[in-house]
PDB file of the backbone (N, CA, C, O) and the ligand in Angstrom, with CONECT records:
HET     ZN  A 101       1
ATOM      1  N   MET A   1     105.088 115.904 116.944  1.00  0.00           N
ATOM      2  CA  MET A   1     105.484 116.937 116.035  1.00  0.00           C
ATOM      3  C   MET A   1     105.268 116.352 114.710  1.00  0.00           C
ATOM      4  O   MET A   1     104.675 117.054 113.892  1.00  0.00           O
ATOM      5  N   THR A   2     105.651 115.187 114.365  1.00  0.00           N
ATOM      6  CA  THR A   2     105.482 114.722 113.046  1.00  0.00           C
ATOM      7  C   THR A   2     104.193 114.282 112.776  1.00  0.00           C
ATOM      8  O   THR A   2     103.660 113.315 113.320  1.00  0.00           O
ATOM      9  N   ASP A   3     103.690 115.010 111.921  1.00  0.00           N
ATOM     10  CA  ASP A   3     102.195 114.943 111.477  1.00  0.00           C
ATOM     11  C   ASP A   3     102.084 113.717 110.580  1.00  0.00           C
ATOM     12  O   ASP A   3     101.638 113.972 109.462  1.00  0.00           O
ATOM     13  N   GLN A   4     102.373 112.510 110.807  1.00  0.00           N
ATOM     14  CA  GLN A   4     102.230 111.437 110.008  1.00  0.00           C
ATOM     15  C   GLN A   4     100.938 110.613 110.074  1.00  0.00           C
ATOM     16  O   GLN A   4     100.574 109.953 111.048  1.00  0.00           O
ATOM     17  N   ARG A   5     100.304 110.741 108.921  1.00  0.00           N
ATOM     18  CA  ARG A   5      99.000 109.851 109.053  1.00  0.00           C
ATOM     19  C   ARG A   5      99.353 108.608 108.418  1.00  0.00           C
ATOM     20  O   ARG A   5     100.230 108.601 107.554  1.00  0.00           O
ATOM     21  N   PRO A   6      98.772 107.583 108.755  1.00  0.00           N
ATOM     22  CA  PRO A   6      98.738 106.319 108.009  1.00  0.00           C
ATOM     23  C   PRO A   6      98.318 106.486 106.603  1.00  0.00           C
ATOM     24  O   PRO A   6      97.142 106.674 106.292  1.00  0.00           O
ATOM     25  N   ALA A   7      99.312 106.415 105.737  1.00  0.00           N
ATOM     26  CA  ALA A   7      99.024 106.592 104.473  1.00  0.00           C
ATOM     27  C   ALA A   7      98.112 105.297 103.783  1.00  0.00           C
ATOM     28  O   ALA A   7      98.363 104.139 104.118  1.00  0.00           O
ATOM     29  N   THR A   8      97.280 105.542 103.018  1.00  0.00           N
ATOM     30  CA  THR A   8      96.504 104.385 102.465  1.00  0.00           C
ATOM     31  C   THR A   8      97.435 103.835 101.181  1.00  0.00           C
ATOM     32  O   THR A   8      97.485 104.485 100.138  1.00  0.00           O
ATOM     33  N   THR A   9      98.099 102.694 101.340  1.00  0.00           N
ATOM     34  CA  THR A   9      98.989 102.226 100.528  1.00  0.00           C
ATOM     35  C   THR A   9      98.432 100.914  99.824  1.00  0.00           C
ATOM     36  O   THR A   9      97.692 100.068 100.326  1.00  0.00           O
ATOM     37  N   VAL A  10      98.881 100.942  98.741  1.00  0.00           N
ATOM     38  CA  VAL A  10      98.584  99.561  97.984  1.00  0.00           C
ATOM     39  C   VAL A  10      99.717  98.732  97.633  1.00  0.00           C
ATOM     40  O   VAL A  10     100.821  99.271  97.713  1.00  0.00           O
ATOM     41  N   LYS A  11      99.661  97.569  97.273  1.00  0.00           N
ATOM     42  CA  LYS A  11     100.836  96.916  97.071  1.00  0.00           C
ATOM     43  C   LYS A  11     101.171  96.909  95.589  1.00  0.00           C
ATOM     44  O   LYS A  11     100.323  96.776  94.706  1.00  0.00           O
ATOM     45  N   ASP A  12     102.419  97.055  95.395  1.00  0.00           N
ATOM     46  CA  ASP A  12     103.029  96.836  93.980  1.00  0.00           C
ATOM     47  C   ASP A  12     102.853  95.373  93.645  1.00  0.00           C
ATOM     48  O   ASP A  12     103.500  94.555  94.299  1.00  0.00           O
ATOM     49  N   PRO A  13     102.043  94.967  92.692  1.00  0.00           N
ATOM     50  CA  PRO A  13     101.737  93.580  92.392  1.00  0.00           C
ATOM     51  C   PRO A  13     102.956  93.010  91.960  1.00  0.00           C
ATOM     52  O   PRO A  13     102.992  91.779  91.974  1.00  0.00           O
ATOM     53  N   VAL A  14     103.999  93.639  91.565  1.00  0.00           N
ATOM     54  CA  VAL A  14     105.193  92.825  91.048  1.00  0.00           C
ATOM     55  C   VAL A  14     106.152  92.525  92.002  1.00  0.00           C
ATOM     56  O   VAL A  14     106.624  91.391  92.078  1.00  0.00           O
ATOM     57  N   CYS A  15     106.479  93.409  92.724  1.00  0.00           N
ATOM     58  CA  CYS A  15     107.454  93.061  93.879  1.00  0.00           C
ATOM     59  C   CYS A  15     106.916  92.932  95.202  1.00  0.00           C
ATOM     60  O   CYS A  15     107.534  92.304  96.062  1.00  0.00           O
ATOM     61  N   GLY A  16     105.681  93.544  95.456  1.00  0.00           N
ATOM     62  CA  GLY A  16     105.068  93.242  96.774  1.00  0.00           C
ATOM     63  C   GLY A  16     105.304  94.633  97.656  1.00  0.00           C
ATOM     64  O   GLY A  16     104.823  94.800  98.776  1.00  0.00           O
ATOM     65  N   MET A  17     105.960  95.401  97.098  1.00  0.00           N
ATOM     66  CA  MET A  17     106.284  96.689  98.058  1.00  0.00           C
ATOM     67  C   MET A  17     105.044  97.512  98.289  1.00  0.00           C
ATOM     68  O   MET A  17     104.167  97.552  97.426  1.00  0.00           O
ATOM     69  N   ASP A  18     104.952  98.099  99.303  1.00  0.00           N
ATOM     70  CA  ASP A  18     103.673  98.924  99.725  1.00  0.00           C
ATOM     71  C   ASP A  18     104.000 100.477  98.930  1.00  0.00           C
ATOM     72  O   ASP A  18     104.970 101.196  99.169  1.00  0.00           O
ATOM     73  N   VAL A  19     103.003 100.723  98.026  1.00  0.00           N
ATOM     74  CA  VAL A  19     103.160 102.049  97.320  1.00  0.00           C
ATOM     75  C   VAL A  19     101.971 102.946  97.675  1.00  0.00           C
ATOM     76  O   VAL A  19     100.807 102.575  97.821  1.00  0.00           O
ATOM     77  N   ASP A  20     102.487 104.266  97.796  1.00  0.00           N
ATOM     78  CA  ASP A  20     101.430 105.228  98.234  1.00  0.00           C
ATOM     79  C   ASP A  20     100.884 105.841  96.839  1.00  0.00           C
ATOM     80  O   ASP A  20     101.548 106.612  96.145  1.00  0.00           O
ATOM     81  N   PRO A  21      99.597 105.396  96.530  1.00  0.00           N
ATOM     82  CA  PRO A  21      99.031 106.151  95.256  1.00  0.00           C
ATOM     83  C   PRO A  21      99.136 107.621  95.191  1.00  0.00           C
ATOM     84  O   PRO A  21      99.287 108.161  94.095  1.00  0.00           O
ATOM     85  N   ALA A  22      99.064 108.366  96.364  1.00  0.00           N
ATOM     86  CA  ALA A  22      99.317 109.832  96.199  1.00  0.00           C
ATOM     87  C   ALA A  22     100.662 110.296  95.619  1.00  0.00           C
ATOM     88  O   ALA A  22     100.801 111.348  94.995  1.00  0.00           O
ATOM     89  N   THR A  23     101.510 109.532  95.848  1.00  0.00           N
ATOM     90  CA  THR A  23     102.917 109.849  95.386  1.00  0.00           C
ATOM     91  C   THR A  23     103.431 108.995  94.423  1.00  0.00           C
ATOM     92  O   THR A  23     104.508 109.298  93.909  1.00  0.00           O
ATOM     93  N   ALA A  24     102.818 107.913  94.061  1.00  0.00           N
ATOM     94  CA  ALA A  24     103.458 106.865  93.094  1.00  0.00           C
ATOM     95  C   ALA A  24     103.617 107.623  91.875  1.00  0.00           C
ATOM     96  O   ALA A  24     102.765 108.422  91.487  1.00  0.00           O
ATOM     97  N   LYS A  25     104.728 107.376  91.250  1.00  0.00           N
ATOM     98  CA  LYS A  25     104.962 107.921  89.988  1.00  0.00           C
ATOM     99  C   LYS A  25     104.739 106.969  88.765  1.00  0.00           C
ATOM    100  O   LYS A  25     104.808 107.345  87.594  1.00  0.00           O
ATOM    101  N   HIS A  26     104.489 105.816  89.133  1.00  0.00           N
ATOM    102  CA  HIS A  26     104.294 104.727  88.219  1.00  0.00           C
ATOM    103  C   HIS A  26     102.895 104.114  88.316  1.00  0.00           C
ATOM    104  O   HIS A  26     102.650 103.375  89.270  1.00  0.00           O
ATOM    105  N   ALA A  27     102.045 104.346  87.479  1.00  0.00           N
ATOM    106  CA  ALA A  27     100.672 103.677  87.663  1.00  0.00           C
ATOM    107  C   ALA A  27     100.208 103.146  86.320  1.00  0.00           C
ATOM    108  O   ALA A  27     100.652 103.690  85.309  1.00  0.00           O
ATOM    109  N   THR A  28      99.453 102.251  86.227  1.00  0.00           N
ATOM    110  CA  THR A  28      98.800 101.748  85.097  1.00  0.00           C
ATOM    111  C   THR A  28      97.350 101.349  85.310  1.00  0.00           C
ATOM    112  O   THR A  28      97.028 100.965  86.435  1.00  0.00           O
ATOM    113  N   GLU A  29      96.469 101.401  84.368  1.00  0.00           N
ATOM    114  CA  GLU A  29      95.204 101.100  84.481  1.00  0.00           C
ATOM    115  C   GLU A  29      94.916  99.641  83.888  1.00  0.00           C
ATOM    116  O   GLU A  29      95.166  99.422  82.703  1.00  0.00           O
ATOM    117  N   TYR A  30      94.467  98.792  84.596  1.00  0.00           N
ATOM    118  CA  TYR A  30      94.046  97.516  84.035  1.00  0.00           C
ATOM    119  C   TYR A  30      92.813  97.033  84.433  1.00  0.00           C
ATOM    120  O   TYR A  30      92.555  97.026  85.637  1.00  0.00           O
ATOM    121  N   GLN A  31      91.913  96.580  83.533  1.00  0.00           N
ATOM    122  CA  GLN A  31      90.742  96.022  83.757  1.00  0.00           C
ATOM    123  C   GLN A  31      89.989  97.084  84.751  1.00  0.00           C
ATOM    124  O   GLN A  31      89.444  96.712  85.790  1.00  0.00           O
ATOM    125  N   GLY A  32      90.020  98.402  84.331  1.00  0.00           N
ATOM    126  CA  GLY A  32      89.386  99.404  85.055  1.00  0.00           C
ATOM    127  C   GLY A  32      89.756  99.652  86.456  1.00  0.00           C
ATOM    128  O   GLY A  32      88.986 100.199  87.245  1.00  0.00           O
ATOM    129  N   GLN A  33      91.077  99.202  86.800  1.00  0.00           N
ATOM    130  CA  GLN A  33      91.549  99.278  88.117  1.00  0.00           C
ATOM    131  C   GLN A  33      92.844  99.764  88.142  1.00  0.00           C
ATOM    132  O   GLN A  33      93.654  99.167  87.433  1.00  0.00           O
ATOM    133  N   ASN A  34      93.279 100.832  88.878  1.00  0.00           N
ATOM    134  CA  ASN A  34      94.619 101.320  88.728  1.00  0.00           C
ATOM    135  C   ASN A  34      95.373 100.412  89.695  1.00  0.00           C
ATOM    136  O   ASN A  34      94.942  99.916  90.737  1.00  0.00           O
ATOM    137  N   ASP A  35      96.564 100.292  89.154  1.00  0.00           N
ATOM    138  CA  ASP A  35      97.616  99.573  89.879  1.00  0.00           C
ATOM    139  C   ASP A  35      98.903 100.505  90.071  1.00  0.00           C
ATOM    140  O   ASP A  35      99.186 101.346  89.218  1.00  0.00           O
ATOM    141  N   TYR A  36      99.597 100.341  91.114  1.00  0.00           N
ATOM    142  CA  TYR A  36     100.657 101.368  91.349  1.00  0.00           C
ATOM    143  C   TYR A  36     102.054 100.516  91.640  1.00  0.00           C
ATOM    144  O   TYR A  36     102.145  99.383  92.113  1.00  0.00           O
ATOM    145  N   PHE A  37     103.050 101.356  91.238  1.00  0.00           N
ATOM    146  CA  PHE A  37     104.444 100.447  91.226  1.00  0.00           C
ATOM    147  C   PHE A  37     105.457 101.264  91.829  1.00  0.00           C
ATOM    148  O   PHE A  37     105.380 102.492  91.792  1.00  0.00           O
ATOM    149  N   CYS A  38     106.387 100.664  92.374  1.00  0.00           N
ATOM    150  CA  CYS A  38     107.457 101.411  92.964  1.00  0.00           C
ATOM    151  C   CYS A  38     108.514 101.906  91.919  1.00  0.00           C
ATOM    152  O   CYS A  38     109.317 102.758  92.298  1.00  0.00           O
ATOM    153  N   SER A  39     108.572 101.470  90.719  1.00  0.00           N
ATOM    154  CA  SER A  39     109.536 101.874  89.769  1.00  0.00           C
ATOM    155  C   SER A  39     108.974 101.602  88.282  1.00  0.00           C
ATOM    156  O   SER A  39     108.000 100.857  88.171  1.00  0.00           O
ATOM    157  N   LEU A  40     109.461 102.087  87.323  1.00  0.00           N
ATOM    158  CA  LEU A  40     109.176 101.889  86.032  1.00  0.00           C
ATOM    159  C   LEU A  40     109.401 100.434  85.498  1.00  0.00           C
ATOM    160  O   LEU A  40     108.661  99.917  84.662  1.00  0.00           O
ATOM    161  N   MET A  41     110.459  99.840  86.042  1.00  0.00           N
ATOM    162  CA  MET A  41     110.674  98.530  85.866  1.00  0.00           C
ATOM    163  C   MET A  41     109.581  97.575  86.132  1.00  0.00           C
ATOM    164  O   MET A  41     109.208  96.738  85.310  1.00  0.00           O
ATOM    165  N   CYS A  42     109.018  97.752  87.457  1.00  0.00           N
ATOM    166  CA  CYS A  42     107.925  96.848  87.886  1.00  0.00           C
ATOM    167  C   CYS A  42     106.682  97.272  86.979  1.00  0.00           C
ATOM    168  O   CYS A  42     105.916  96.376  86.624  1.00  0.00           O
ATOM    169  N   ARG A  43     106.462  98.467  86.621  1.00  0.00           N
ATOM    170  CA  ARG A  43     105.360  98.795  85.811  1.00  0.00           C
ATOM    171  C   ARG A  43     105.460  98.002  84.455  1.00  0.00           C
ATOM    172  O   ARG A  43     104.465  97.483  83.948  1.00  0.00           O
ATOM    173  N   LYS A  44     106.762  97.935  83.876  1.00  0.00           N
ATOM    174  CA  LYS A  44     106.846  97.454  82.649  1.00  0.00           C
ATOM    175  C   LYS A  44     106.623  95.934  82.688  1.00  0.00           C
ATOM    176  O   LYS A  44     106.020  95.303  81.820  1.00  0.00           O
ATOM    177  N   ALA A  45     107.196  95.405  83.828  1.00  0.00           N
ATOM    178  CA  ALA A  45     107.015  93.985  83.950  1.00  0.00           C
ATOM    179  C   ALA A  45     105.603  93.729  84.144  1.00  0.00           C
ATOM    180  O   ALA A  45     105.193  92.676  83.656  1.00  0.00           O
ATOM    181  N   PHE A  46     104.814  94.425  84.719  1.00  0.00           N
ATOM    182  CA  PHE A  46     103.482  94.161  84.927  1.00  0.00           C
ATOM    183  C   PHE A  46     102.629  94.287  83.605  1.00  0.00           C
ATOM    184  O   PHE A  46     101.767  93.439  83.375  1.00  0.00           O
ATOM    185  N   GLU A  47     102.840  95.261  82.792  1.00  0.00           N
ATOM    186  CA  GLU A  47     102.193  95.578  81.624  1.00  0.00           C
ATOM    187  C   GLU A  47     102.509  94.391  80.560  1.00  0.00           C
ATOM    188  O   GLU A  47     101.683  94.040  79.717  1.00  0.00           O
ATOM    189  N   ASP A  48     103.671  93.869  80.682  1.00  0.00           N
ATOM    190  CA  ASP A  48     104.068  92.761  79.735  1.00  0.00           C
ATOM    191  C   ASP A  48     103.190  91.657  79.942  1.00  0.00           C
ATOM    192  O   ASP A  48     102.761  91.001  78.993  1.00  0.00           O
ATOM    193  N   ASN A  49     102.849  91.373  81.337  1.00  0.00           N
ATOM    194  CA  ASN A  49     102.197  90.093  81.744  1.00  0.00           C
ATOM    195  C   ASN A  49     101.248  90.221  82.858  1.00  0.00           C
ATOM    196  O   ASN A  49     101.402  89.494  83.839  1.00  0.00           O
ATOM    197  N   PRO A  50     100.142  91.192  82.807  1.00  0.00           N
ATOM    198  CA  PRO A  50      99.483  91.552  84.039  1.00  0.00           C
ATOM    199  C   PRO A  50      99.077  90.150  84.737  1.00  0.00           C
ATOM    200  O   PRO A  50      99.325  89.924  85.921  1.00  0.00           O
ATOM    201  N   GLY A  51      98.423  89.228  83.876  1.00  0.00           N
ATOM    202  CA  GLY A  51      97.792  88.050  84.630  1.00  0.00           C
ATOM    203  C   GLY A  51      98.527  87.402  85.393  1.00  0.00           C
ATOM    204  O   GLY A  51      97.979  86.834  86.337  1.00  0.00           O
ATOM    205  N   GLN A  52      99.962  87.285  85.230  1.00  0.00           N
ATOM    206  CA  GLN A  52     100.947  86.685  85.928  1.00  0.00           C
ATOM    207  C   GLN A  52     101.033  87.286  87.302  1.00  0.00           C
ATOM    208  O   GLN A  52     101.291  86.541  88.248  1.00  0.00           O
ATOM    209  N   TYR A  53     100.826  88.666  87.508  1.00  0.00           N
ATOM    210  CA  TYR A  53     101.039  89.279  88.713  1.00  0.00           C
ATOM    211  C   TYR A  53      99.684  89.469  89.525  1.00  0.00           C
ATOM    212  O   TYR A  53      99.690  89.514  90.755  1.00  0.00           O
ATOM    213  N   LEU A  54      98.562  89.572  88.796  1.00  0.00           N
ATOM    214  CA  LEU A  54      97.397  89.604  89.494  1.00  0.00           C
ATOM    215  C   LEU A  54      96.876  88.394  90.310  1.00  0.00           C
ATOM    216  O   LEU A  54      96.546  88.395  91.496  1.00  0.00           O
ATOM    217  N   GLY A  55      96.868  87.386  89.456  1.00  0.00           N
ATOM    218  CA  GLY A  55      96.341  86.085  89.989  1.00  0.00           C
ATOM    219  C   GLY A  55      95.145  86.321  90.733  1.00  0.00           C
ATOM    220  O   GLY A  55      94.939  85.684  91.766  1.00  0.00           O
ATOM    221  N   ARG A  56      94.311  87.198  90.298  1.00  0.00           N
ATOM    222  CA  ARG A  56      93.140  87.439  91.033  1.00  0.00           C
ATOM    223  C   ARG A  56      92.084  86.483  90.577  1.00  0.00           C
ATOM    224  O   ARG A  56      91.434  85.882  91.432  1.00  0.00           O
ATOM    225  N   GLN A  57      91.854  86.290  89.302  1.00  0.00           N
ATOM    226  CA  GLN A  57      90.713  85.259  88.774  1.00  0.00           C
ATOM    227  C   GLN A  57      91.459  84.064  88.147  1.00  0.00           C
ATOM    228  O   GLN A  57      91.647  82.970  88.679  1.00  0.00           O
ATOM    229  N   ASP A  58      91.795  84.411  87.095  1.00  0.00           N
ATOM    230  CA  ASP A  58      92.368  83.354  86.153  1.00  0.00           C
ATOM    231  C   ASP A  58      93.831  83.205  86.422  1.00  0.00           C
ATOM    232  O   ASP A  58      94.615  84.143  86.277  1.00  0.00           O
ATOM    233  N   ALA A  59      94.166  82.075  86.794  1.00  0.00           N
ATOM    234  CA  ALA A  59      95.620  81.640  86.901  1.00  0.00           C
ATOM    235  C   ALA A  59      96.121  81.632  85.471  1.00  0.00           C
ATOM    236  O   ALA A  59      95.466  81.311  84.479  1.00  0.00           O
ATOM    237  N   GLY A  60      97.334  82.020  85.515  1.00  0.00           N
ATOM    238  CA  GLY A  60      97.962  82.172  84.176  1.00  0.00           C
ATOM    239  C   GLY A  60      97.960  80.695  83.584  1.00  0.00           C
ATOM    240  O   GLY A  60      97.824  79.670  84.252  1.00  0.00           O
ATOM    241  N   PRO A  61      98.146  80.779  82.125  1.00  0.00           N
ATOM    242  CA  PRO A  61      98.204  79.422  81.512  1.00  0.00           C
ATOM    243  C   PRO A  61      99.378  78.642  81.800  1.00  0.00           C
ATOM    244  O   PRO A  61      99.513  77.481  81.414  1.00  0.00           O
ATOM    245  N   THR A  62     100.259  79.299  82.501  1.00  0.00           N
ATOM    246  CA  THR A  62     101.692  78.684  82.786  1.00  0.00           C
ATOM    247  C   THR A  62     101.786  78.308  84.234  1.00  0.00           C
ATOM    248  O   THR A  62     102.833  77.936  84.764  1.00  0.00           O
ATOM    249  N   ALA A  63     100.557  78.432  84.883  1.00  0.00           N
ATOM    250  CA  ALA A  63     100.655  78.082  86.356  1.00  0.00           C
ATOM    251  C   ALA A  63     101.086  76.626  86.553  1.00  0.00           C
ATOM    252  O   ALA A  63     100.478  75.647  86.118  1.00  0.00           O
ATOM    253  N   SER A  64     102.186  76.616  87.249  1.00  0.00           N
ATOM    254  CA  SER A  64     102.655  75.282  87.635  1.00  0.00           C
ATOM    255  C   SER A  64     101.861  74.279  88.514  1.00  0.00           C
ATOM    256  O   SER A  64     101.351  74.678  89.561  1.00  0.00           O
ATOM    257  N   ARG A  65     101.753  73.120  88.159  1.00  0.00           N
ATOM    258  CA  ARG A  65     101.114  72.442  89.018  1.00  0.00           C
ATOM    259  C   ARG A  65     101.905  71.162  89.674  1.00  0.00           C
ATOM    260  O   ARG A  65     101.348  70.457  90.516  1.00  0.00           O
TER     261      ARG A  65
HETATM  262 ZN    ZN A 101     107.979  97.231  92.483  1.00  0.00          ZN2+
END
């Protein structure tokens, strides 16, 4: 009965939660890529310091060794 499709979710880079882009209320574009967040708080944290949460290429200058 339940018509549940596996939603394509993305990870909230701040808290690691799964977020559905179709319903996400909080999103931002960074380096041409859309990132989605579970809450405004996560979005703000990300916008404050995107590099810290992406860790895709450059590790932040404050990466601990
Ligand atoms: Zn979050």
